[in-house]
C-alpha positions as CSV (number, residue, x, y, z in Angstrom):
1,M,13.8,15.6,-25.1
2,S,16.8,16.7,-23.1
3,L,19.5,14.3,-22.0
4,T,20.5,15.0,-17.8
5,T,23.3,13.9,-16.4
6,T,22.7,10.8,-16.1
7,G,22.0,10.2,-19.8
8,K,18.6,9.4,-19.9
9,P,16.1,11.7,-21.6
10,R,13.8,14.5,-20.1
11,L,10.1,13.6,-20.5
12,S,7.7,15.9,-21.5
13,M,5.1,17.0,-19.0
14,A,2.2,15.7,-21.5
15,Q,4.7,12.1,-21.3
16,I,5.2,12.1,-17.4
17,I,0.9,12.1,-16.9
18,N,0.6,9.1,-19.3
19,M,2.6,7.1,-17.8
20,S,0.5,7.8,-14.5
21,V,-2.7,7.7,-15.7
22,G,-3.1,4.2,-15.3
23,F,-2.9,4.5,-11.1
24,F,-5.8,5.7,-11.4
25,G,-7.5,2.5,-12.9
26,I,-5.6,1.0,-10.4
27,Q,-6.8,3.2,-6.8
28,F,-10.2,3.1,-8.4
29,A,-10.4,-0.2,-8.3
30,F,-8.7,0.1,-4.7
31,G,-10.7,2.1,-3.3
32,L,-14.2,0.0,-4.3
33,Q,-13.0,-2.6,-2.4
34,N,-11.8,-0.3,0.8
35,S,-15.3,1.3,0.5
36,N,-17.0,-1.2,-0.3
37,T,-15.1,-4.8,0.8
38,S,-17.0,-4.7,5.2
39,R,-19.9,-4.0,3.7
40,I,-20.5,-6.6,1.7
41,F,-19.0,-9.3,4.3
42,Q,-21.5,-8.1,6.4
43,T,-24.5,-8.2,4.1
44,L,-23.2,-11.4,3.2
45,G,-23.3,-12.8,7.0
46,A,-19.9,-11.6,8.7
47,E,-20.0,-10.9,12.2
48,I,-18.5,-7.4,13.3
49,E,-15.2,-9.1,15.0
50,K,-14.7,-11.3,12.1
51,I,-14.1,-8.7,9.7
52,P,-10.8,-7.8,10.5
53,I,-9.4,-11.7,9.7
54,L,-11.3,-11.6,6.4
55,W,-9.3,-8.8,5.4
56,I,-6.4,-10.8,6.0
57,A,-6.0,-11.3,1.8
58,A,-5.2,-7.2,2.2
59,P,-2.0,-7.4,3.7
60,V,-0.7,-10.4,3.2
61,T,-1.3,-10.9,-0.7
62,G,0.6,-7.6,-0.8
63,L,4.0,-8.5,2.2
64,T,3.9,-11.9,-0.5
65,L,2.9,-11.3,-4.3
66,Q,4.6,-7.8,-5.0
67,P,8.5,-8.7,-4.6
68,I,7.7,-11.7,-6.5
69,M,5.9,-9.7,-9.3
70,G,9.0,-6.9,-8.8
71,H,11.2,-9.3,-9.6
72,M,9.7,-11.1,-12.7
73,S,9.1,-8.0,-15.0
74,D,13.0,-7.3,-13.3
75,K,13.8,-10.1,-15.8
76,T,11.0,-9.6,-18.3
77,W,11.1,-8.4,-21.7
78,V,8.6,-8.9,-24.2
79,G,9.6,-7.4,-27.5
80,K,7.6,-4.1,-27.7
81,L,5.7,-4.3,-25.8
82,G,8.4,-4.1,-23.2
83,R,9.7,-4.8,-19.2
84,R,6.6,-3.4,-17.1
85,R,3.4,-3.3,-19.4
86,P,2.9,-7.2,-19.3
87,Y,2.1,-6.8,-16.0
88,F,-0.3,-4.1,-15.8
89,M,-2.3,-5.5,-18.4
90,I,-2.0,-9.0,-16.8
91,G,-2.9,-7.5,-13.9
92,A,-5.7,-4.9,-15.2
93,I,-7.8,-8.3,-16.9
94,F,-7.9,-10.3,-13.7
95,A,-8.7,-7.1,-12.0
96,A,-11.6,-6.3,-14.2
97,L,-13.0,-10.1,-14.1
98,A,-13.1,-9.8,-10.3
99,L,-15.1,-6.3,-10.1
100,L,-17.5,-8.3,-12.5
101,V,-18.0,-11.2,-10.2
102,F,-17.0,-9.8,-7.1
103,P,-21.0,-8.0,-5.8
104,N,-22.9,-10.7,-8.0
105,V,-21.4,-13.3,-5.2
106,H,-24.0,-15.2,-3.1
107,A,-22.1,-16.9,-0.3
108,L,-19.5,-15.6,2.4
109,W,-16.3,-17.9,1.6
110,L,-17.3,-16.7,-2.4
111,A,-16.9,-12.8,-0.9
112,V,-13.6,-13.7,0.4
113,I,-12.0,-15.6,-2.5
114,M,-13.3,-12.8,-4.7
115,L,-11.4,-10.1,-2.2
116,W,-8.0,-12.3,-2.8
117,V,-8.1,-12.9,-6.4
118,L,-8.8,-8.6,-6.2
119,D,-6.4,-7.5,-4.6
120,A,-3.9,-10.3,-6.1
121,S,-4.5,-9.1,-9.4
122,I,-4.3,-4.8,-7.9
123,N,-1.1,-6.2,-7.1
124,I,0.4,-7.8,-10.0
125,S,-0.1,-4.3,-11.6
126,M,0.8,-2.2,-8.7
127,E,4.9,-2.7,-8.0
128,P,5.8,-2.9,-11.8
129,F,3.9,0.5,-12.1
130,R,5.9,1.7,-9.3
131,A,9.0,0.2,-11.0
132,F,8.6,2.2,-14.2
133,V,8.7,5.6,-12.6
134,G,12.6,4.7,-12.0
135,D,12.4,3.1,-15.2
136,M,12.0,5.3,-17.4
137,L,13.0,9.3,-15.5
138,P,16.2,10.3,-14.8
139,D,16.4,11.0,-11.2
140,E,15.7,14.9,-11.4
141,Q,12.1,14.2,-12.9
142,R,11.2,11.0,-10.5
143,T,9.7,13.7,-7.3
144,T,7.3,14.7,-10.4
145,G,6.6,11.2,-12.0
146,F,5.7,10.0,-8.3
147,A,3.7,12.8,-7.2
148,M,1.2,13.0,-10.1
149,Q,1.3,9.6,-9.2
150,S,-0.1,10.5,-6.1
151,F,-2.3,12.8,-7.8
152,F,-3.7,10.1,-9.2
153,I,-4.2,8.0,-6.6
154,G,-6.3,11.1,-5.3
155,V,-8.4,11.9,-8.0
156,G,-9.1,8.1,-8.1
157,A,-9.5,7.3,-4.4
158,V,-12.6,10.2,-4.2
159,I,-14.3,9.4,-7.1
160,S,-14.2,5.7,-6.3
161,S,-15.4,6.2,-2.7
162,A,-18.3,8.8,-3.3
163,L,-19.7,6.4,-6.5
164,P,-22.3,4.6,-4.7
165,Y,-23.4,7.5,-3.2
166,I,-23.1,9.5,-6.4
167,L,-25.5,6.4,-8.2
168,T,-27.7,6.2,-5.4
169,A,-28.3,10.1,-5.6
170,A,-28.5,9.4,-9.4
171,G,-31.4,7.6,-8.7
172,V,-30.3,4.1,-7.5
173,S,-31.3,1.8,-5.5
174,N,-28.8,1.6,-2.4
175,D,-31.2,-1.3,-0.8
176,A,-31.4,-4.3,-1.5
177,A,-33.2,-7.8,0.6
178,Q,-31.1,-10.0,2.7
179,G,-28.2,-11.2,1.3
180,I,-28.2,-9.9,-1.7
181,I,-25.9,-6.6,-3.1
182,P,-27.6,-3.2,-3.7
183,D,-27.4,-2.2,-6.9
184,S,-25.1,1.1,-6.1
185,V,-22.4,-0.8,-5.3
186,R,-22.4,-3.9,-7.7
187,I,-22.8,-1.2,-11.0
188,S,-20.2,1.2,-8.6
189,Y,-17.7,-2.5,-8.9
190,Y,-19.5,-2.5,-13.3
191,I,-17.5,1.3,-13.9
192,G,-14.5,0.2,-11.7
193,A,-13.6,-2.6,-14.2
194,V,-14.7,-0.6,-17.4
195,V,-12.2,2.2,-15.6
196,Y,-9.1,0.3,-14.2
197,I,-9.1,-1.4,-18.2
198,L,-8.8,1.9,-19.5
199,A,-6.8,3.6,-17.5
200,V,-4.0,0.2,-17.7
201,S,-4.8,0.8,-21.4
202,Y,-4.4,4.3,-21.7
203,T,-0.8,3.9,-20.3
204,V,-0.2,0.9,-22.0
205,V,-0.7,2.1,-25.7
206,T,0.8,6.1,-24.8
207,T,4.6,4.9,-23.3
208,Q,6.9,3.5,-24.9
209,E,9.3,1.9,-22.5
210,Y,12.8,1.1,-23.1
211,S,14.8,-1.8,-24.3
212,K,17.4,-3.1,-22.3
213,E,19.9,-1.9,-25.1
214,Q,18.9,1.9,-24.6
215,L,18.8,1.2,-20.7
216,I,22.2,0.2,-21.0
217,A,22.8,2.9,-23.7
218,F,22.1,5.3,-20.8
219,G,23.9,3.6,-18.5
220,S,21.0,3.2,-15.9
221,L,22.3,-0.2,-16.4
222,K,24.6,-2.7,-17.1
223,E,25.3,-5.6,-19.3
224,E,26.6,-8.3,-16.6
225,E,23.3,-6.7,-14.1
226,A,21.6,-7.3,-17.2
227,N,22.3,-11.3,-17.6
228,E,24.0,-12.4,-15.0
229,I,23.1,-13.6,-11.8
230,I,25.2,-13.0,-8.8
231,I,24.0,-14.3,-5.4
232,K,26.4,-12.7,-2.8
233,T,25.3,-14.7,0.6
234,P,27.2,-17.4,1.8
235,L,25.6,-20.6,1.7
236,K,25.3,-21.2,4.9
237,S,24.2,-18.2,6.3
238,F,20.7,-19.2,4.2
239,F,20.6,-22.0,6.4
240,S,21.4,-20.2,10.0
241,S,19.5,-17.8,9.4
242,G,16.9,-19.5,7.8
243,W,16.8,-21.5,11.1
244,M,16.8,-18.8,13.8
245,W,13.2,-16.9,12.1
246,F,11.6,-20.4,11.7
247,L,12.4,-21.7,14.9
248,V,11.4,-18.1,16.5
249,G,8.5,-17.9,14.4
250,A,7.6,-21.4,15.3
251,A,8.3,-20.8,19.0
252,L,5.5,-17.9,19.1
253,T,3.3,-19.7,17.2
254,A,3.3,-22.9,19.2
255,G,3.0,-20.4,22.1
256,L,0.5,-17.6,21.7
257,Y,-2.0,-21.5,21.1
258,F,-1.1,-23.1,24.8
259,H,-1.4,-19.5,26.0
260,N,-5.3,-19.0,24.5
261,I,-6.5,-22.8,25.3
262,D,-9.4,-22.3,27.4
263,N,-8.2,-19.0,28.1
264,E,-11.1,-16.0,29.3
265,K,-8.8,-13.5,28.2
266,P,-7.3,-15.0,25.2
267,L,-4.5,-12.8,23.3
268,E,-6.4,-11.9,19.2
269,K,-6.0,-14.1,16.5
270,E,-4.5,-11.6,14.6
271,L,-1.4,-12.3,15.8
272,Y,-1.0,-15.8,14.3
273,V,-0.8,-13.7,11.4
274,I,2.5,-12.4,12.5
275,T,4.0,-15.8,14.1
276,G,3.0,-17.7,10.7
277,I,4.9,-14.7,9.0
278,L,7.5,-15.4,10.4
279,T,7.5,-18.7,10.9
280,L,6.6,-19.0,7.0
281,F,10.0,-16.3,6.5
282,G,12.7,-19.1,7.8
283,L,11.4,-21.8,5.7
284,M,11.9,-19.7,2.8
285,K,15.3,-18.8,4.1
286,L,15.4,-22.4,4.0
287,L,14.5,-23.7,0.5
288,A,16.4,-20.7,-0.4
289,G,19.7,-22.3,0.9
290,W,18.3,-26.0,-0.3
291,F,18.2,-24.3,-4.2
292,Y,21.0,-22.5,-3.8
293,K,23.3,-25.7,-2.6
294,N,22.3,-27.5,-5.1
295,G,23.2,-25.9,-7.8
296,S,19.8,-23.5,-8.4
297,K,19.9,-19.4,-8.9
298,N,16.2,-19.7,-9.2
299,G,14.0,-16.5,-8.2
300,L,13.3,-17.7,-4.4
301,V,16.9,-17.6,-4.4
302,E,17.7,-14.7,-5.5
303,I,14.5,-12.5,-3.9
304,V,16.8,-14.3,-0.2
305,D,20.0,-12.9,-1.5
306,D,18.3,-9.2,-2.4
307,L,16.6,-8.7,0.8
308,N,19.9,-9.4,2.9
309,F,21.8,-6.5,1.0
310,L,19.2,-3.8,1.6
311,P,20.5,-0.4,0.6
312,S,21.5,1.8,2.7
313,T,18.4,4.5,1.7
314,M,16.4,2.0,1.4
315,R,16.8,0.5,5.6
316,K,16.8,4.2,6.7
317,L,13.2,3.9,4.6
318,A,11.9,1.5,6.5
319,W,11.4,2.9,9.8
320,V,10.0,5.9,8.9
321,Q,7.3,4.0,6.5
322,F,7.2,1.3,9.8
323,F,5.4,3.6,12.0
324,T,4.2,5.9,9.3
325,W,1.8,3.7,8.3
326,F,1.2,2.4,12.0
327,A,-0.3,5.3,11.8
328,L,-2.2,5.5,9.4
329,F,-3.4,2.6,10.0
330,A,-4.2,3.5,13.4
331,M,-6.8,6.5,11.4
332,W,-8.7,4.0,8.9
333,I,-9.5,1.5,11.7
334,Y,-10.4,3.9,14.8
335,S,-11.7,7.2,13.1
336,T,-15.8,6.2,13.2
337,P,-15.5,4.7,16.9
338,A,-13.4,7.2,18.4
339,L,-15.1,10.2,17.1
340,A,-18.2,8.9,17.7
341,Q,-17.3,8.3,21.5
342,H,-14.5,11.1,21.7
343,I,-17.8,13.4,19.9
344,Y,-20.5,12.4,21.4
345,N,-20.1,9.9,23.7
346,T,-21.3,7.0,22.5
347,T,-21.1,3.4,21.6
348,D,-24.1,2.4,20.0
349,T,-24.0,0.6,16.9
350,S,-27.5,1.5,15.9
351,S,-27.8,5.2,17.3
352,P,-27.9,8.5,14.8
353,H,-25.2,9.7,16.6
354,F,-23.0,7.1,15.8
355,N,-24.0,5.7,12.6
356,N,-24.0,10.1,11.6
357,I,-20.3,9.9,12.5
358,G,-20.0,7.3,9.9
359,L,-21.3,9.3,7.3
360,C,-18.3,12.2,7.9
361,V,-15.9,9.7,8.3
362,G,-16.4,8.6,4.4
363,L,-16.6,12.7,3.5
364,L,-13.9,13.4,6.0
365,F,-11.7,10.6,4.4
366,A,-12.5,11.3,0.6
367,A,-11.4,15.2,2.1
368,Y,-8.5,14.3,3.3
369,N,-7.7,11.9,-0.6
370,G,-8.5,15.2,-2.1
371,F,-6.6,17.7,-0.8
372,A,-3.7,14.9,-1.4
373,A,-4.3,14.9,-5.4
374,I,-3.7,18.6,-5.0
375,L,-1.5,19.4,-2.8
376,A,0.9,16.3,-4.9
377,L,1.4,19.1,-7.7
378,A,3.3,21.3,-5.1
379,L,6.1,18.7,-4.2
380,P,8.0,18.5,-6.8
381,A,8.7,22.6,-5.9
382,L,9.0,21.9,-2.1
383,A,11.6,18.8,-2.7
384,K,13.6,22.1,-4.8
385,K,13.3,24.1,-2.2
386,F,14.2,21.8,0.7
387,T,15.1,18.0,-0.8
388,R,13.4,14.9,-0.4
389,P,14.0,14.0,3.0
390,G,13.1,17.5,4.1
391,T,9.8,17.6,2.9
392,H,8.8,14.5,3.8
393,L,9.6,15.7,7.3
394,I,7.4,18.2,7.2
395,A,5.1,16.8,5.7
396,L,4.7,14.1,8.8
397,I,5.0,16.2,11.1
398,I,1.8,18.5,9.5
399,G,0.6,14.8,9.0
400,G,0.7,13.9,12.8
401,L,-0.6,17.5,13.8
402,G,-3.1,16.6,11.7
403,L,-4.4,12.9,13.8
404,I,-3.6,14.7,17.3
405,S,-6.2,18.0,16.7
406,Y,-8.8,14.7,16.1
407,F,-8.7,14.9,20.2
408,F,-9.2,19.1,20.2
409,F,-11.2,19.0,17.7
410,T,-15.6,17.8,19.1
411,N,-16.5,19.7,16.2
412,E,-16.7,17.4,12.7
413,N,-16.2,21.3,10.5
414,L,-13.1,21.6,12.2
415,L,-12.3,18.6,11.2
416,L,-11.2,19.0,7.8
417,I,-8.2,21.7,9.0
418,S,-7.0,17.8,10.5
419,M,-8.1,16.1,6.8
420,A,-5.5,19.4,5.3
421,G,-2.3,18.0,7.2
422,I,-3.1,14.7,6.4
423,G,-3.7,15.0,3.0
424,L,-0.5,16.7,2.5
425,A,0.9,13.8,4.2
426,W,-1.1,11.4,2.3
427,S,0.6,13.2,-0.6
428,S,4.3,13.1,0.5
429,I,4.0,9.4,1.6
430,L,3.0,8.4,-1.7
431,S,5.3,10.0,-3.0
432,M,8.6,11.6,-1.3
433,P,9.6,7.9,-0.6
434,Y,9.9,6.0,-3.1
435,A,11.9,9.2,-5.0
436,M,14.6,8.8,-2.7
437,L,14.0,4.9,-2.9
438,T,14.6,4.3,-6.5
439,Q,17.9,6.6,-6.4
440,A,19.2,4.3,-4.2
441,L,18.6,1.2,-6.2
442,P,20.2,-0.4,-8.9
443,A,18.2,-0.7,-12.7
444,H,17.7,-4.5,-12.8
445,K,16.6,-4.7,-9.9
446,M,14.2,-2.0,-10.0
447,G,11.2,-3.9,-9.3
448,V,12.1,-6.4,-6.6
449,Y,13.0,-3.9,-4.4
450,M,10.3,-2.0,-4.6
451,G,8.3,-5.1,-3.8
452,I,10.5,-5.8,-1.0
453,F,9.7,-1.9,0.4
454,N,6.1,-3.5,0.9
455,F,7.0,-5.5,3.7
456,F,7.2,-2.2,5.6
457,I,3.7,-1.2,5.2
458,V,2.3,-4.5,5.3
459,I,3.8,-5.7,8.3
460,P,3.2,-1.9,10.6
461,Q,-0.7,-2.2,10.1
462,I,-0.8,-6.2,10.5
463,L,1.5,-5.4,14.2
464,A,-0.5,-1.9,14.3
465,A,-4.4,-4.5,13.8
466,T,-3.1,-6.6,16.8
467,I,-1.3,-4.3,19.0
468,L,-3.8,-1.3,19.0
469,G,-6.8,-3.6,20.0
470,V,-5.2,-5.0,23.0
471,L,-3.2,-1.2,24.0
472,T,-7.0,0.2,23.8
473,R,-8.4,-2.5,26.1
474,L,-5.7,-2.8,28.4
475,F,-4.5,0.9,28.9
476,F,-6.7,3.6,27.0
477,G,-10.2,2.2,29.4
478,G,-12.0,1.2,25.9
479,N,-11.3,4.9,24.8
480,A,-10.3,4.6,20.6
481,I,-9.3,9.1,21.0
482,Y,-5.7,7.7,22.2
483,A,-5.2,5.2,19.3
484,I,-4.7,7.7,16.6
485,L,-3.1,10.3,19.3
486,L,0.0,7.4,19.6
487,G,-0.9,7.4,15.9
488,G,-0.3,11.0,15.8
489,I,2.5,10.4,17.6
490,S,4.1,8.0,15.6
491,M,3.9,9.8,12.5
492,I,5.7,12.4,14.0
493,I,8.4,9.8,14.4
494,A,8.6,8.7,11.5
495,A,8.6,13.0,10.3
496,F,12.5,12.8,12.1
497,L,13.3,8.9,11.4
498,N,13.9,11.1,7.1
499,L,17.1,12.8,9.5
500,R,19.6,9.7,9.0
501,I,18.8,10.3,5.1
502,K,20.9,12.0,3.5
503,E,20.2,14.0,0.1
504,K,21.6,16.7,-2.1
505,H,19.1,19.5,-3.5
506,L,17.5,18.8,-7.1
């Protein structure tokens, strides 16, 4: 190992691969969850219009758990096991148990609970894994580290998404009695449980974390930062800001409630999630202020204080993330109805054309993840040539054009071209923002800021789930292809926002 300008040793490619394998297990579980949860809900009797609200577990757990897990992992030093690896294993164990139980439930309410448990368990592993790259690699190798994570994410997504199809082709039954989950799905989840444990265990066994003393010796961590809690927010700011957010959230919640009473055209119920988040955010600040006033500097006080002092690069990246993930969510929720309507002029979910498009979209989504896995390997070289913000700008423009091309390609086969562009964007989305972010973060708060960064992924998804429905109904004449177009424009806006981020060539 050779020393770098930051004092941290350079790791070999084999070591970078070893520390990234665990993300294959994480994405394998996510892929199974994303591909099959709606199917499980419908099998157990969920009405199709209720599915979005049943899915609310995913963004809410990410919004709440990731900053908490990041903060806790920043503070954890468990002997030889290290700082982040305990969370990898705890998350893997609970996620594996959830994967074993989930496909065997016989009631919708139990399935909803299992989604919460599974998503929460995955989140316990995931954010410490992002911080792990920042801990272990010098800045000049972080692009490679996150690109390798993108590779394993892409491979995990392709295999897990296609697994029920592969098992069915191998002779496993894809049919079941009403209210029973098919064997193809159940066995996929069992395989997922084993893969998750094995992949995470491989990283835990093959990668030795740096100790606190080593990080201090490298100059990555200052001794006073590691041992002392410093709160920079004035006491009165906790309360003034808290009351402002609480009152705004409460007023919007009350206004939404009274608007929807006996209204023939009520606004989407998911809006309550947004107003509720604003209200709870205010309460969180008020509670942190109360603790701080009474002499406590607990985790809640620290997290709220960290929110008030986001690094400049993180603030700029937040806007990039917002427009990026708004675009992605538009693609995820509207690709099937948009293409069925645009190519075959049908909205009949029982028609052969609609169901053929449904199968086609599944294969297209597997394709963009496959493209992402391959193209991720080229990202370090591109970042050296164009810088990380420049590379991300190029990738997002190409991805945005890929989404816009939905409108012009009326042949399913041509949509593979769209997926190649989206795949490049996806590989960059999973790596470049984190590589740029870790360069700007203090080592003693790497985990918590990674968790807070997830806010700018989750909030635009919740917003897209509510606003896009309104826009499609009121302004797009019910034609979902325009929601995809809007997503493409949003991704291109995100691309040009990278111009605000200044970074030297690696």
